N, CA, C and O atoms as a printed pandas DataFrame, in Angstrom:
     atom_number atom_name residue_name chain_id  residue_number  x_coord  y_coord  z_coord
0              1         N          MET        A               1    0.849   -1.182    0.000
1              2        CA          MET        A               1    0.000    0.000    0.000
2              3         C          MET        A               1    0.891    1.239    0.000
3              4         O          MET        A               1    1.792    1.379    0.826
4              5         N          GLU        A               2    0.617    2.128   -0.941
5              6        CA          GLU        A               2    1.349    3.391   -0.986
6              7         C          GLU        A               2    0.736    4.354    0.014
7              8         O          GLU        A               2   -0.477    4.556    0.043
8              9         N          LEU        A               3    1.597    4.944    0.832
9             10        CA          LEU        A               3    1.147    5.894    1.842
10            11         C          LEU        A               3    1.227    7.317    1.321
11            12         O          LEU        A               3    2.053    7.645    0.468
12            13         N          LYS        A               4    0.351    8.151    1.853
13            14        CA          LYS        A               4    0.291    9.549    1.464
14            15         C          LYS        A               4    0.234   10.404    2.733
15            16         O          LYS        A               4   -0.362   10.011    3.736
16            17         N          SER        A               5    0.852   11.552    2.670
17            18        CA          SER        A               5    0.759   12.537    3.740
18            19         C          SER        A               5    0.120   13.793    3.173
19            20         O          SER        A               5    0.464   14.243    2.080
20            21         N          LEU        A               6   -0.809   14.349    3.927
21            22        CA          LEU        A               6   -1.462   15.602    3.541
22            23         C          LEU        A               6   -1.449   16.514    4.772
23            24         O          LEU        A               6   -1.874   16.118    5.857
24            25         N          THR        A               7   -0.960   17.727    4.584
25            26        CA          THR        A               7   -0.937   18.719    5.655
26            27         C          THR        A               7   -1.740   19.917    5.194
27            28         O          THR        A               7   -1.541   20.429    4.093
28            29         N          TYR        A               8   -2.659   20.363    6.055
29            30        CA          TYR        A               8   -3.456   21.537    5.717
30            31         C          TYR        A               8   -3.564   22.469    6.909
31            32         O          TYR        A               8   -3.328   22.074    8.051
32            33         N          THR        A               9   -3.923   23.697    6.627
33            34        CA          THR        A               9   -4.252   24.671    7.661
34            35         C          THR        A               9   -5.662   25.182    7.386
35            36         O          THR        A               9   -6.146   25.153    6.255
36            37         N          SER        A              10   -6.302   25.649    8.451
37            38        CA          SER        A              10   -7.633   26.224    8.307
38            39         C          SER        A              10   -7.914   27.121    9.508
39            40         O          SER        A              10   -7.224   27.059   10.525
40            41         N          TRP        A              11   -8.936   27.950    9.368
41            42        CA          TRP        A              11   -9.376   28.820   10.452
42            43         C          TRP        A              11  -10.492   28.136   11.215
43            44         O          TRP        A              11  -11.423   27.600   10.613
44            45         N          ALA        A              12  -10.405   28.150   12.527
45            46        CA          ALA        A              12  -11.492   27.608   13.351
46            47         C          ALA        A              12  -12.715   28.496   13.198
47            48         O          ALA        A              12  -12.596   29.706   13.006
48            49         N          ALA        A              13  -13.897   27.883   13.283
49            50        CA          ALA        A              13  -15.137   28.665   13.244
50            51         C          ALA        A              13  -15.125   29.637   14.419
51            52         O          ALA        A              13  -14.659   29.292   15.505
52            53         N          PRO        A              14  -15.631   30.845   14.210
53            54        CA          PRO        A              14  -15.672   31.814   15.316
54            55         C          PRO        A              14  -16.410   31.218   16.521
55            56         O          PRO        A              14  -17.446   30.568   16.378
56            57         N          GLY        A              15  -15.856   31.455   17.691
57            58        CA          GLY        A              15  -16.492   30.963   18.904
58            59         C          GLY        A              15  -16.291   29.486   19.158
59            60         O          GLY        A              15  -17.056   28.884   19.911
60            61         N          MET        A              16  -15.270   28.880   18.543
61            62        CA          MET        A              16  -14.987   27.452   18.752
62            63         C          MET        A              16  -14.898   27.178   20.249
63            64         O          MET        A              16  -14.133   27.827   20.962
64            65         N          THR        A              17  -15.680   26.222   20.717
65            66        CA          THR        A              17  -15.693   25.891   22.136
66            67         C          THR        A              17  -14.817   24.676   22.415
67            68         O          THR        A              17  -14.462   23.934   21.499
68            69         N          SER        A              18  -14.475   24.482   23.663
69            70        CA          SER        A              18  -13.686   23.303   24.026
70            71         C          SER        A              18  -14.482   22.026   23.773
71            72         O          SER        A              18  -13.906   20.978   23.482
72            73         N          GLU        A              19  -15.816   22.117   23.885
73            74        CA          GLU        A              19  -16.659   20.942   23.605
74            75         C          GLU        A              19  -16.597   20.580   22.120
75            76         O          GLU        A              19  -16.536   19.400   21.772
76            77         N          GLN        A              20  -16.613   21.590   21.241
77            78        CA          GLN        A              20  -16.507   21.320   19.807
78            79         C          GLN        A              20  -15.141   20.723   19.473
79            80         O          GLN        A              20  -15.043   19.794   18.670
80            81         N          LEU        A              21  -14.108   21.249   20.080
81            82        CA          LEU        A              21  -12.772   20.716   19.850
82            83         C          LEU        A              21  -12.684   19.270   20.336
83            84         O          LEU        A              21  -12.098   18.423   19.661
84            85         N          SER        A              22  -13.259   18.986   21.492
85            86        CA          SER        A              22  -13.285   17.611   21.999
86            87         C          SER        A              22  -14.035   16.686   21.053
87            88         O          SER        A              22  -13.632   15.540   20.855
88            89         N          ALA        A              23  -15.128   17.179   20.463
89            90        CA          ALA        A              23  -15.903   16.370   19.509
90            91         C          ALA        A              23  -15.082   16.066   18.259
91            92         O          ALA        A              23  -15.144   14.955   17.731
92            93         N          ILE        A              24  -14.323   17.034   17.787
93            94        CA          ILE        A              24  -13.460   16.826   16.619
94            95         C          ILE        A              24  -12.449   15.723   16.919
95            96         O          ILE        A              24  -12.275   14.796   16.127
96            97         N          LEU        A              25  -11.792   15.832   18.058
97            98        CA          LEU        A              25  -10.782   14.833   18.427
98            99         C          LEU        A              25  -11.399   13.456   18.637
99           100         O          LEU        A              25  -10.840   12.449   18.202
100          101         N          SER        A              26  -12.537   13.410   19.296
101          102        CA          SER        A              26  -13.211   12.128   19.543
102          103         C          SER        A              26  -13.587   11.443   18.238
103          104         O          SER        A              26  -13.370   10.243   18.071
104          105         N          SER        A              27  -14.146   12.207   17.322
105          106        CA          SER        A              27  -14.534   11.660   16.023
106          107         C          SER        A              27  -13.317   11.131   15.272
107          108         O          SER        A              27  -13.354   10.031   14.720
108          109         N          ALA        A              28  -12.238   11.915   15.250
109          110        CA          ALA        A              28  -11.025   11.488   14.551
110          111         C          ALA        A              28  -10.438   10.235   15.177
111          112         O          ALA        A              28  -10.006    9.322   14.473
112          113         N          ARG        A              29  -10.425   10.195   16.499
113          114        CA          ARG        A              29   -9.829    9.050   17.184
114          115         C          ARG        A              29  -10.669    7.786   17.045
115          116         O          ARG        A              29  -10.151    6.678   17.179
116          117         N          THR        A              30  -11.953    7.946   16.780
117          118        CA          THR        A              30  -12.830    6.795   16.548
118          119         C          THR        A              30  -12.774    6.342   15.089
119          120         O          THR        A              30  -12.640    5.152   14.807
120          121         N          ASN        A              31  -12.877    7.304   14.161
121          122        CA          ASN        A              31  -13.015    6.965   12.740
122          123         C          ASN        A              31  -11.697    6.743   12.011
123          124         O          ASN        A              31  -11.639    5.909   11.107
124          125         N          ASN        A              32  -10.642    7.456   12.370
125          126        CA          ASN        A              32   -9.385    7.319   11.634
126          127         C          ASN        A              32   -8.830    5.900   11.636
127          128         O          ASN        A              32   -8.385    5.430   10.589
128          129         N          PRO        A              33   -8.838    5.197   12.773
129          130        CA          PRO        A              33   -8.323    3.819   12.729
130          131         C          PRO        A              33   -9.114    2.916   11.780
131          132         O          PRO        A              33   -8.554    2.003   11.173
132          133         N          LEU        A              34  -10.405    3.175   11.656
133          134        CA          LEU        A              34  -11.226    2.378   10.748
134          135         C          LEU        A              34  -10.779    2.549    9.302
135          136         O          LEU        A              34  -10.919    1.638    8.486
136          137         N          ASP        A              35  -10.239    3.730    8.991
137          138        CA          ASP        A              35   -9.777    4.025    7.634
138          139         C          ASP        A              35   -8.261    3.911    7.479
139          140         O          ASP        A              35   -7.720    4.223    6.418
140          141         N          GLY        A              36   -7.578    3.466    8.529
141          142        CA          GLY        A              36   -6.125    3.321    8.461
142          143         C          GLY        A              36   -5.399    4.656    8.425
143          144         O          GLY        A              36   -4.321    4.762    7.840
144          145         N          ILE        A              37   -5.982    5.674    9.048
145          146        CA          ILE        A              37   -5.401    7.021    9.039
146          147         C          ILE        A              37   -4.795    7.324   10.396
147          148         O          ILE        A              37   -5.371    7.004   11.435
148          149         N          SER        A              38   -3.629    7.944   10.371
149          150        CA          SER        A              38   -2.995    8.447   11.584
150          151         C          SER        A              38   -2.664    9.913   11.348
151          152         O          SER        A              38   -2.736   10.400   10.220
152          153         N          GLY        A              39   -2.299   10.616   12.422
153          154        CA          GLY        A              39   -1.945   12.005   12.211
154          155         C          GLY        A              39   -1.829   12.823   13.469
155          156         O          GLY        A              39   -1.804   12.306   14.586
156          157         N          LEU        A              40   -1.760   14.125   13.249
157          158        CA          LEU        A              40   -1.541   15.104   14.296
158          159         C          LEU        A              40   -2.388   16.329   14.008
159          160         O          LEU        A              40   -2.448   16.794   12.870
160          161         N          LEU        A              41   -3.042   16.853   15.034
161          162        CA          LEU        A              41   -3.790   18.099   14.941
162          163         C          LEU        A              41   -3.155   19.099   15.889
163          164         O          LEU        A              41   -2.952   18.809   17.068
164          165         N          ILE        A              42   -2.843   20.275   15.371
165          166        CA          ILE        A              42   -2.297   21.372   16.173
166          167         C          ILE        A              42   -3.305   22.511   16.123
167          168         O          ILE        A              42   -3.850   22.821   15.064
168          169         N          PHE        A              43   -3.549   23.127   17.266
169          170        CA          PHE        A              43   -4.510   24.236   17.362
170          171         C          PHE        A              43   -3.877   25.354   18.172
171          172         O          PHE        A              43   -3.299   25.116   19.233
172          173         N          ASN        A              44   -3.991   26.584   17.664
173          174        CA          ASN        A              44   -3.421   27.716   18.388
174          175         C          ASN        A              44   -4.484   28.654   18.948
175          176         O          ASN        A              44   -4.176   29.782   19.331
176          177         N          GLY        A              45   -5.714   28.203   18.998
177          178        CA          GLY        A              45   -6.799   29.029   19.520
178          179         C          GLY        A              45   -7.659   29.641   18.436
179          180         O          GLY        A              45   -8.827   29.947   18.675
180          181         N          VAL        A              46   -7.100   29.828   17.235
181          182        CA          VAL        A              46   -7.854   30.392   16.114
182          183         C          VAL        A              46   -7.667   29.620   14.817
183          184         O          VAL        A              46   -8.496   29.718   13.913
184          185         N          ALA        A              47   -6.589   28.856   14.718
185          186        CA          ALA        A              47   -6.281   28.146   13.476
186          187         C          ALA        A              47   -5.852   26.717   13.770
187          188         O          ALA        A              47   -5.295   26.413   14.825
188          189         N          PHE        A              48   -6.130   25.852   12.802
189          190        CA          PHE        A              48   -5.729   24.455   12.870
190          191         C          PHE        A              48   -4.622   24.197   11.863
191          192         O          PHE        A              48   -4.538   24.842   10.818
192          193         N          MET        A              49   -3.787   23.247   12.204
193          194        CA          MET        A              49   -2.879   22.630   11.246
194          195         C          MET        A              49   -2.980   21.144   11.507
195          196         O          MET        A              49   -2.840   20.691   12.642
196          197         N          GLN        A              50   -3.223   20.388   10.449
197          198        CA          GLN        A              50   -3.382   18.949   10.617
198          199         C          GLN        A              50   -2.518   18.220    9.608
199          200         O          GLN        A              50   -2.442   18.598    8.439
200          201         N          VAL        A              51   -1.865   17.166   10.081
201          202        CA          VAL        A              51   -1.107   16.255    9.236
202          203         C          VAL        A              51   -1.861   14.933    9.252
203          204         O          VAL        A              51   -2.128   14.378   10.317
204          205         N          LEU        A              52   -2.202   14.433    8.074
205          206        CA          LEU        A              52   -2.907   13.161    7.930
206          207         C          LEU        A              52   -2.020   12.201    7.160
207          208         O          LEU        A              52   -1.352   12.599    6.205
208          209         N          GLU        A              53   -2.008   10.925    7.574
209          210        CA          GLU        A              53   -1.206    9.912    6.903
210          211         C          GLU        A              53   -2.041    8.656    6.709
211          212         O          GLU        A              53   -2.794    8.253    7.595
212          213         N          GLY        A              54   -1.901    8.050    5.555
213          214        CA          GLY        A              54   -2.615    6.804    5.283
214          215         C          GLY        A              54   -2.618    6.508    3.802
215          216         O          GLY        A              54   -1.892    7.130    3.026
216          217         N          ALA        A              55   -3.451    5.541    3.413
217          218        CA          ALA        A              55   -3.591    5.206    1.996
218          219         C          ALA        A              55   -4.122    6.434    1.248
219          220         O          ALA        A              55   -4.941    7.186    1.776
220          221         N          GLY        A              56   -3.655    6.622    0.034
221          222        CA          GLY        A              56   -4.051    7.802   -0.741
222          223         C          GLY        A              56   -5.544    7.984   -0.857
223          224         O          GLY        A              56   -6.037    9.099   -0.688
224          225         N          SER        A              57   -6.287    6.920   -1.140
225          226        CA          SER        A              57   -7.733    7.044   -1.308
226          227         C          SER        A              57   -8.404    7.424    0.014
227          228         O          SER        A              57   -9.351    8.211    0.019
228          229         N          ALA        A              58   -7.926    6.874    1.136
229          230        CA          ALA        A              58   -8.511    7.209    2.437
230          231         C          ALA        A              58   -8.247    8.673    2.780
231          232         O          ALA        A              58   -9.122    9.356    3.313
232          233         N          ILE        A              59   -7.054    9.151    2.477
233          234        CA          ILE        A              59   -6.715   10.561    2.741
234          235         C          ILE        A              59   -7.556   11.472    1.859
235          236         O          ILE        A              59   -8.070   12.488    2.328
236          237         N          ASP        A              60   -7.698   11.120    0.594
237          238        CA          ASP        A              60   -8.504   11.940   -0.324
238          239         C          ASP        A              60   -9.969   11.998    0.122
239          240         O          ASP        A              60  -10.594   13.057    0.078
240          241         N          ASP        A              61  -10.508   10.859    0.547
241          242        CA          ASP        A              61  -11.898   10.824    1.030
242          243         C          ASP        A              61  -12.069   11.699    2.264
243          244         O          ASP        A              61  -13.032   12.460    2.359
244          245         N          LEU        A              62  -11.134   11.593    3.213
245          246        CA          LEU        A              62  -11.224   12.397    4.426
246          247         C          LEU        A              62  -11.080   13.881    4.096
247          248         O          LEU        A              62  -11.797   14.709    4.658
248          249         N          ALA        A              63  -10.175   14.221    3.206
249          250        CA          ALA        A              63  -10.001   15.631    2.823
250          251         C          ALA        A              63  -11.297   16.189    2.245
251          252         O          ALA        A              63  -11.647   17.338    2.513
252          253         N          GLY        A              64  -12.002   15.401    1.467
253          254        CA          GLY        A              64  -13.288   15.837    0.922
254          255         C          GLY        A              64  -14.309   16.113    2.006
255          256         O          GLY        A              64  -15.070   17.077    1.916
256          257         N          ARG        A              65  -14.331   15.270    3.034
257          258        CA          ARG        A              65  -15.247   15.503    4.151
258          259         C          ARG        A              65  -14.827   16.721    4.968
259          260         O          ARG        A              65  -15.675   17.474    5.448
260          261         N          LEU        A              66  -13.532   16.910    5.124
261          262        CA          LEU        A              66  -13.046   18.049    5.909
262          263         C          LEU        A              66  -13.382   19.384    5.252
263          264         O          LEU        A              66  -13.697   20.354    5.942
264          265         N          VAL        A              67  -13.315   19.440    3.937
265          266        CA          VAL        A              67  -13.648   20.678    3.227
266          267         C          VAL        A              67  -15.075   21.118    3.550
267          268         O          VAL        A              67  -15.360   22.313    3.630
268          269         N          ALA        A              68  -15.961   20.154    3.732
269          270        CA          ALA        A              68  -17.374   20.464    3.987
270          271         C          ALA        A              68  -17.688   20.708    5.469
271          272         O          ALA        A              68  -18.806   21.102    5.801
272          273         N          ASP        A              69  -16.727   20.481    6.353
273          274        CA          ASP        A              69  -16.958   20.621    7.792
274          275         C          ASP        A              69  -17.053   22.103    8.168
275          276         O          ASP        A              69  -16.118   22.866    7.925
276          277         N          THR        A              70  -18.170   22.504    8.754
277          278        CA          THR        A              70  -18.404   23.916    9.077
278          279         C          THR        A              70  -17.705   24.365   10.358
279          280         O          THR        A              70  -17.808   25.531   10.738
280          281         N          ARG        A              71  -17.002   23.464   11.023
281          282        CA          ARG        A              71  -16.285   23.856   12.239
282          283         C          ARG        A              71  -14.968   24.553   11.930
283          284         O          ARG        A              71  -14.254   24.995   12.830
284          285         N          HIS        A              72  -14.659   24.643   10.632
285          286        CA          HIS        A              72  -13.479   25.404   10.202
286          287         C          HIS        A              72  -13.730   25.911    8.786
287          288         O          HIS        A              72  -14.676   25.491    8.119
288          289         N          SER        A              73  -12.867   26.821    8.342
289          290        CA          SER        A              73  -13.029   27.401    7.002
290          291         C          SER        A              73  -11.659   27.690    6.398
291          292         O          SER        A              73  -10.629   27.610    7.068
292          293         N          ASN        A              74  -11.681   28.027    5.112
293          294        CA          ASN        A              74  -10.457   28.393    4.385
294          295         C          ASN        A              74   -9.377   27.319    4.491
295          296         O          ASN        A              74   -8.213   27.613    4.765
296          297         N          MET        A              75   -9.781   26.082    4.271
297          298        CA          MET        A              75   -8.830   24.977    4.304
298          299         C          MET        A              75   -7.843   25.137    3.158
299          300         O          MET        A              75   -8.234   25.260    1.997
300          301         N          SER        A              76   -6.565   25.133    3.498
301          302        CA          SER        A              76   -5.509   25.322    2.504
302          303         C          SER        A              76   -4.505   24.176    2.616
303          304         O          SER        A              76   -3.899   23.976    3.669
304          305         N          ILE        A              77   -4.331   23.427    1.527
305          306        CA          ILE        A              77   -3.370   22.319    1.499
306          307         C          ILE        A              77   -1.968   22.921    1.462
307          308         O          ILE        A              77   -1.637   23.697    0.566
308          309         N          ARG        A              78   -1.155   22.554    2.443
309          310        CA          ARG        A              78    0.211   23.078    2.557
310          311         C          ARG        A              78    1.252   22.091    2.059
311          312         O          ARG        A              78    2.327   22.491    1.611
312          313         N          ASP        A              79    0.937   20.793    2.136
313          314        CA          ASP        A              79    1.874   19.767    1.686
314          315         C          ASP        A              79    1.069   18.513    1.384
315          316         O          ASP        A              79    0.188   18.135    2.157
316          317         N          GLU        A              80    1.366   17.875    0.274
317          318        CA          GLU        A              80    0.705   16.633   -0.122
318          319         C          GLU        A              80    1.713   15.825   -0.913
319          320         O          GLU        A              80    2.204   16.259   -1.955
320          321         N          ARG        A              81    2.020   14.608   -0.385
321          322        CA          ARG        A              81    3.061   13.827   -1.043
322          323         C          ARG        A              81    3.019   12.369   -0.617
323          324         O          ARG        A              81    2.490   12.037    0.444
324          325         N          PRO        A              82    3.584   11.492   -1.460
325          326        CA          PRO        A              82    3.734   10.101   -1.048
326          327         C          PRO        A              82    4.815   10.013    0.033
327          328         O          PRO        A              82    5.777   10.781    0.023
328          329         N          ILE        A              83    4.649    9.077    0.956
329          330        CA          ILE        A              83    5.644    8.878    2.009
330          331         C          ILE        A              83    5.986    7.395    2.105
331          332         O          ILE        A              83    5.185    6.531    1.747
332          333         N          ASP        A              84    7.197    7.119    2.597
333          334        CA          ASP        A              84    7.641    5.741    2.785
334          335         C          ASP        A              84    7.199    5.193    4.131
335          336         O          ASP        A              84    6.930    4.000    4.271
336          337         N          ARG        A              85    7.126    6.083    5.129
337          338        CA          ARG        A              85    6.720    5.664    6.465
338          339         C          ARG        A              85    5.993    6.809    7.153
339          340         O          ARG        A              85    6.167    7.977    6.805
340          341         N          ARG        A              86    5.184    6.454    8.128
341          342        CA          ARG        A              86    4.410    7.445    8.865
342          343         C          ARG        A              86    5.275    8.141    9.912
343          344         O          ARG        A              86    6.163    7.528   10.505
344          345         N          SER        A              87    5.007    9.419   10.130
345          346        CA          SER        A              87    5.639   10.151   11.231
346          347         C          SER        A              87    4.873    9.953   12.529
347          348         O          SER        A              87    5.443   10.090   13.611
348          349         N          PHE        A              88    3.565    9.625   12.431
349          350        CA          PHE        A              88    2.703    9.493   13.606
350          351         C          PHE        A              88    1.996    8.132   13.610
351          352         O          PHE        A              88    0.767    8.088   13.675
352          353         N          PRO        A              89    2.733    7.034   13.542
353          354        CA          PRO        A              89    2.093    5.727   13.391
354          355         C          PRO        A              89    1.269    5.287   14.595
355          356         O          PRO        A              89    0.374    4.451   14.462
356          357         N          ASP        A              90    1.560    5.837   15.756
357          358        CA          ASP        A              90    0.912    5.369   16.979
358          359         C          ASP        A              90   -0.314    6.178   17.385
359          360         O          ASP        A              90   -0.920    5.892   18.417
360          361         N          TRP        A              91   -0.688    7.174   16.600
361          362        CA          TRP        A              91   -1.795    8.043   16.996
362          363         C          TRP        A              91   -2.851    8.147   15.908
363          364         O          TRP        A              91   -2.566    8.580   14.792
364          365         N          ALA        A              92   -4.072    7.747   16.240
365          366        CA          ALA        A              92   -5.198    7.960   15.333
366          367         C          ALA        A              92   -5.370    9.459   15.118
367          368         O          ALA        A              92   -5.707    9.894   14.017
368          369         N          MET        A              93   -5.139   10.251   16.166
369          370        CA          MET        A              93   -5.068   11.696   16.039
370          371         C          MET        A              93   -4.411   12.257   17.295
371          372         O          MET        A              93   -5.059   12.459   18.322
372          373         N          ALA        A              94   -3.120   12.499   17.186
373          374        CA          ALA        A              94   -2.408   13.161   18.269
374          375         C          ALA        A              94   -2.870   14.613   18.297
375          376         O          ALA        A              94   -3.330   15.139   17.283
376          377         N          TYR        A              95   -2.751   15.256   19.445
377          378        CA          TYR        A              95   -3.217   16.635   19.556
378          379         C          TYR        A              95   -2.237   17.452   20.385
379          380         O          TYR        A              95   -1.779   17.029   21.446
380          381         N          LEU        A              96   -1.934   18.622   19.870
381          382        CA          LEU        A              96   -1.119   19.591   20.591
382          383         C          LEU        A              96   -1.707   20.970   20.402
383          384         O          LEU        A              96   -2.279   21.282   19.358
384          385         N          GLU        A              97   -1.562   21.782   21.418
385          386        CA          GLU        A              97   -1.874   23.204   21.274
386          387         C          GLU        A              97   -0.556   23.926   21.102
387          388         O          GLU        A              97    0.483   23.470   21.580
388          389         N          LEU        A              98   -0.603   25.039   20.427
389          390        CA          LEU        A              98    0.571   25.869   20.253
390          391         C          LEU        A              98    0.290   27.190   20.940
391          392         O          LEU        A              98   -0.641   27.909   20.578
392          393         N          GLU        A              99    1.096   27.498   21.924
393          394        CA          GLU        A              99    0.905   28.732   22.676
394          395         C          GLU        A              99    2.254   29.400   22.858
395          396         O          GLU        A              99    3.181   28.806   23.408
396          397         N          ALA        A             100    2.362   30.634   22.396
397          398        CA          ALA        A             100    3.603   31.409   22.494
398          399         C          ALA        A             100    4.795   30.627   21.924
399          400         O          ALA        A             100    5.891   30.651   22.484
400          401         N          GLY        A             101    4.561   29.935   20.801
401          402        CA          GLY        A             101    5.634   29.211   20.125
402          403         C          GLY        A             101    6.025   27.902   20.768
403          404         O          GLY        A             101    6.985   27.267   20.333
404          405         N          GLU        A             102    5.306   27.483   21.791
405          406        CA          GLU        A             102    5.609   26.239   22.492
406          407         C          GLU        A             102    4.465   25.251   22.323
407          408         O          GLU        A             102    3.295   25.626   22.394
408          409         N          PHE        A             103    4.808   23.981   22.096
409          410        CA          PHE        A             103    3.803   22.940   22.041
410          411         C          PHE        A             103    3.320   22.631   23.450
411          412         O          PHE        A             103    4.125   22.498   24.373
412          413         N          ILE        A             104    2.007   22.518   23.615
413          414        CA          ILE        A             104    1.419   22.163   24.902
414          415         C          ILE        A             104    0.491   20.978   24.660
415          416         O          ILE        A             104   -0.387   21.035   23.800
416          417         N          GLY        A             105    0.686   19.926   25.407
417          418        CA          GLY        A             105   -0.171   18.760   25.227
418          419         C          GLY        A             105    0.486   17.533   25.790
419          420         O          GLY        A             105    1.295   17.610   26.715
420          421         N          ASP        A             106    0.136   16.406   25.231
421          422        CA          ASP        A             106    0.637   15.122   25.678
422          423         C          ASP        A             106    2.161   15.083   25.565
423          424         O          ASP        A             106    2.722   15.301   24.491
424          425         N          ALA        A             107    2.816   14.805   26.683
425          426        CA          ALA        A             107    4.282   14.798   26.712
426          427         C          ALA        A             107    4.856   13.775   25.735
427          428         O          ALA        A             107    5.908   14.012   25.140
428          429         N          GLU        A             108    4.174   12.636   25.565
429          430        CA          GLU        A             108    4.660   11.611   24.641
430          431         C          GLU        A             108    4.619   12.101   23.196
431          432         O          GLU        A             108    5.525   11.816   22.413
432          433         N          VAL        A             109    3.566   12.839   22.846
433          434        CA          VAL        A             109    3.467   13.392   21.496
434          435         C          VAL        A             109    4.556   14.441   21.290
435          436         O          VAL        A             109    5.192   14.483   20.237
436          437         N          GLU        A             110    4.767   15.282   22.292
437          438        CA          GLU        A             110    5.829   16.289   22.192
438          439         C          GLU        A             110    7.188   15.626   21.998
439          440         O          GLU        A             110    7.985   16.069   21.170
440          441         N          ARG        A             111    7.453   14.569   22.759
441          442        CA          ARG        A             111    8.727   13.861   22.609
442          443         C          ARG        A             111    8.859   13.264   21.210
443          444         O          ARG        A             111    9.932   13.315   20.609
444          445         N          ALA        A             112    7.761   12.695   20.688
445          446        CA          ALA        A             112    7.802   12.115   19.344
446          447         C          ALA        A             112    8.097   13.185   18.300
447          448         O          ALA        A             112    8.871   12.956   17.371
448          449         N          LEU        A             113    7.483   14.349   18.454
449          450        CA          LEU        A             113    7.758   15.436   17.516
450          451         C          LEU        A             113    9.228   15.818   17.551
451          452         O          LEU        A             113    9.868   15.966   16.511
452          453         N          ARG        A             114    9.746   15.973   18.738
453          454        CA          ARG        A             114   11.143   16.378   18.867
454          455         C          ARG        A             114   12.092   15.272   18.400
455          456         O          ARG        A             114   13.160   15.559   17.859
456          457         N          ARG        A             115   11.707   14.019   18.606
457          458        CA          ARG        A             115   12.564   12.884   18.260
458          459         C          ARG        A             115   12.456   12.511   16.782
459          460         O          ARG        A             115   13.473   12.268   16.131
460          461         N          ASP        A             116   11.235   12.465   16.247
461          462        CA          ASP        A             116   11.008   11.862   14.934
462          463         C          ASP        A             116   10.950   12.843   13.772
463          464         O          ASP        A             116   11.242   12.469   12.636
464          465         N          LEU        A             117   10.582   14.076   14.033
465          466        CA          LEU        A             117   10.457   15.020   12.928
466          467         C          LEU        A             117   11.747   15.776   12.723
467          468         O          LEU        A             117   12.384   16.202   13.686
468          469         N          PRO        A             118   12.138   15.945   11.472
469          470        CA          PRO        A             118   13.306   16.789   11.210
470          471         C          PRO        A             118   13.006   18.229   11.641
471          472         O          PRO        A             118   11.861   18.678   11.599
472          473         N          ASP        A             119   14.040   18.930   12.048
473          474        CA          ASP        A             119   13.870   20.324   12.479
474          475         C          ASP        A             119   13.139   21.149   11.431
475          476         O          ASP        A             119   12.318   22.002   11.767
476          477         N          SER        A             120   13.440   20.895   10.158
477          478        CA          SER        A             120   12.829   21.707    9.099
478          479         C          SER        A             120   11.307   21.552    9.098
479          480         O          SER        A             120   10.598   22.546    8.936
480          481         N          LEU        A             121   10.782   20.326    9.277
481          482        CA          LEU        A             121    9.339   20.118    9.286
482          483         C          LEU        A             121    8.721   20.701   10.550
483          484         O          LEU        A             121    7.659   21.321   10.495
484          485         N          ARG        A             122    9.376   20.506   11.677
485          486        CA          ARG        A             122    8.864   21.074   12.933
486          487         C          ARG        A             122    8.807   22.599   12.834
487          488         O          ARG        A             122    7.846   23.216   13.292
488          489         N          ASN        A             123    9.829   23.202   12.240
489          490        CA          ASN        A             123    9.846   24.657   12.083
490          491         C          ASN        A             123    8.764   25.139   11.131
491          492         O          ASN        A             123    8.198   26.214   11.331
492          493         N          VAL        A             124    8.468   24.358   10.097
493          494        CA          VAL        A             124    7.366   24.708    9.191
494          495         C          VAL        A             124    6.057   24.688    9.961
495          496         O          VAL        A             124    5.231   25.589    9.810
496          497         N          MET        A             125    5.860   23.655   10.797
497          498        CA          MET        A             125    4.635   23.589   11.600
498          499         C          MET        A             125    4.502   24.813   12.497
499          500         O          MET        A             125    3.447   25.444   12.554
500          501         N          LEU        A             126    5.575   25.137   13.191
501          502        CA          LEU        A             126    5.525   26.316   14.064
502          503         C          LEU        A             126    5.258   27.584   13.257
503          504         O          LEU        A             126    4.459   28.429   13.662
504          505         N          GLY        A             127    5.922   27.711   12.130
505          506        CA          GLY        A             127    5.753   28.893   11.311
506          507         C          GLY        A             127    4.368   29.019   10.727
507          508         O          GLY        A             127    3.793   30.108   10.748
508          509         N          LEU        A             128    3.806   27.933   10.202
509          510        CA          LEU        A             128    2.483   27.987    9.623
510          511         C          LEU        A             128    1.427   28.363   10.654
511          512         O          LEU        A             128    0.578   29.220   10.410
512          513         N          VAL        A             129    1.493   27.714   11.802
513          514        CA          VAL        A             129    0.485   28.012   12.810
514          515         C          VAL        A             129    0.692   29.409   13.374
515          516         O          VAL        A             129   -0.281   30.115   13.637
516          517         N          HIS        A             130    1.945   29.822   13.565
517          518        CA          HIS        A             130    2.214   31.177   14.057
518          519         C          HIS        A             130    1.716   32.222   13.060
519          520         O          HIS        A             130    1.124   33.229   13.449
520          521         N          ASN        A             131    1.962   31.977   11.766
521          522        CA          ASN        A             131    1.551   32.939   10.741
522          523         C          ASN        A             131    0.036   33.060   10.620
523          524         O          ASN        A             131   -0.459   34.056   10.092
524          525         N          LEU        A             132   -0.705   32.069   11.099
525          526        CA          LEU        A             132   -2.156   32.130   11.054
526          527         C          LEU        A             132   -2.733   32.819   12.291
527          528         O          LEU        A             132   -3.933   33.084   12.363
528          529         N          SER        A             133   -1.871   33.104   13.255
529          530        CA          SER        A             133   -2.354   33.752   14.480
530          531         C          SER        A             133   -2.645   35.226   14.223
531          532         O          SER        A             133   -1.970   35.859   13.412
532          533         N          PRO        A             134   -3.648   35.776   14.910
533          534        CA          PRO        A             134   -3.868   37.205   14.804
534          535         C          PRO        A             134   -2.704   37.935   15.472
535          536         O          PRO        A             134   -2.204   37.496   16.508
536          537         N          HIS        A             135   -2.280   39.037   14.884
537          538        CA          HIS        A             135   -1.162   39.794   15.446
538          539         C          HIS        A             135   -1.644   41.069   16.074
539          540         O          HIS        A             135   -0.842   41.840   16.601
């Protein structure tokens, strides 16, 4: 099976609540394993950045559903490419918040990011989410 990675950014719907965010994570953590998808969601309070990994058709199907999701808008594909191996194989949907340039969340996910991702990709993640923040 050829694997694909898709990274996108989007704006959270105005007034996004913690309950809505919990629902997003719960849905992803329930449904992604059924489709063989793993990934990471980063949220900075106003914008999302998500990395999805899995079979190309499963990623394409999920991307189509995400475009129609009203809990966010202005979805912009930042990276889409075939991959040899997953960066987030152990997480149906890992989650981190980004606050003042620092990742906040599950310590194991933070360690995996620091251990497994090249500095260049981690810096792109920080830059993309930072650039989407209101100044």
